[in-house]
Residue, then its C-alpha position, 0 to 999 in steps of 0.5 A: m500500500t502506497d502512501l497517499p499524498l497529504v491534501g491541503v497541507p503545504r509541502d514545507t510543513r509536512s516534515k515538522q514535528a507532530p503534536t504530542p499526545s499529552t498536550g496536543k502542542p509541539q514541544r518547544r525548547r527552553r531558551v536560556r535568558r542572557l543578562n542584559g546590560r541593566d541586569k549586569l549593572v544591578l548585579g554589580v551594584m548588589v555585589g559591589i557595594p557590600t564588598l566595598i563596605q566589607a573591604v573598607f571597614v574590615w579587610i583594609p584596616m586588618v591588613l594595615s594593622i598587621a603591617l603596622s604591628f611590625t613597625k615603630w610609629n607614634g601616629l603623627a607623620l608617615s615619614d616617622i614609620k620605621a620597621n621594628g620586626l617582632q619587637n612589638y610582639k616581644f615587648v607585649t608578651q615580655n615587658y608589658p605588665p597589663f597584657w597577661p592579666a588582660v589575657q586572664h580576664n578575657i578567659i574568665w569573661l569567656a568562661f562566665l558567658a559560656l557556663i553562666a550567661t548562655p545557660i541562663g539564656l537557654l533556660l529562659a528560652v525553654l521556659l518561655d517556649q512552654k506557652i505560659k500566659g504572658s510569654r510575649i511580654y516576658q520575651s520583650i522584657f528579657f530582650t530589651p537589654v539586647m536593643l541597648s548599646l553596651v555603652l548604655v548598659g554600662i551607664i545603667w549598671q554604673l548607677m546601680y553599682e555606685k558606692d554611695n547612691g547606688l541601687i544595690n548598696n541602698l537595698l543592702r542598707t550599706a549606702n553612705t556607710s563604711h560597709a558600702v561595697d565599691w563595686y567598680g572601684n574595688s579590683k577584687v570585685n569589679l570584674w565580677a560586677a562587670l560580668v553580671a552587667a554583660t550577662w544581663r544583655h547576653a542572656g537575652y540575645i541567647m534566649v531569642l536564638y534558642l527560642a527560634g531553634l525550639k520553634g523549628v524542632d519537629p514536634s513528632l520527635k518529642e512525641a516519639a520520645a514521650i511514647d518511649g517513656a522519656t522524661a522531660p529532661q531526657t527528651f530535651f537533652r537527648v532529642v531536642f538539644p541535639a536537633m538544634r545543632p545549627i543554633n548551637i553552632v551560632v551560639v558558640v561562635i557568638t559567645i566566643i566573639e562577645a567574650l573576646r571583643a568585650f570593651d564598652i562596659v569596662y572602658i566606661i567603668n575605669r577605662g579598662t584599668n584597676g582589675l578590668e584589663l582586657i585585650s580590647a581595652l589595651v588596644i584602644q589605650n595604645l592607639v588613642g590619646e596621648g603617647q600613642v604607640i601605634g605599633v604596640g596597639s596594632a600588635l595587640a589587635v593582631m593577637l586579639l584577632v588570632i586568639s578570636l579566630v583559632p577557637i572559632t575555626f577549630y570548633l567549626a572545623r570539628t563540627f562540620k567534619k562530624v556532619d560530613 
């Protein structure tokens, strides 16, 4: 049987693709849309501006600090800059009395935030996640210190810790007496007083992070644990807390950064002296004011950067290695 000619159909369309049975329309190849000039401009602005800001305020100052840490300069004329090798680092570690007390205080600050302030924030998050009455109000109250700058937090607690007219000494009925505690003037207690003030703010921040993490935990995990007979503490520490692994990573990094960059509160109290020496305060003391020692201040800044990066990098590397 011979093929019959197609009547009424143009010859040049007879060989085209037949309609598909499913749609009845010929399939069309998807075209990749290329970026035009306007798209490239918008993309360049979106990427370029944040990169420029990051470079100007972070990377360029960091590189300059590293370079200046190997020089001797009083901060005046650029012609006075002289190479100094590793002498600044040698001076800081061997002949600069406030350095090692500052390192010790930073370690205490980190331990206090990690072992006391962060667990308080976690506890507040767990309690407020129980859908108690007025939980929104409590969340706002505990989060309020986070919205305040550390400078303002320092001023508020300075009013509370004042020796003669402070709130705490008045509550203890020791104000204007010989038994009044000089919370900020006594080098034996002022570090712990400053840590309480820092905890007031840090706990609220951690509370918000863990509240977000608790909201994201699958309720079926809790139900399965309850069916297996697990108690509430067992359910939290063996099921809920491990499920918040991403939040835990963020909290650890934030706690380390907050402990090592602590500056505002101690600088308001007594400019980071008399028992409140911190590395960040020593950096400012050498970079600002009379008798500037730019090389020493830059060396301290570089050492603070390294101290900050080492534990964070080590923790993140181990964490993501376990995940892989």
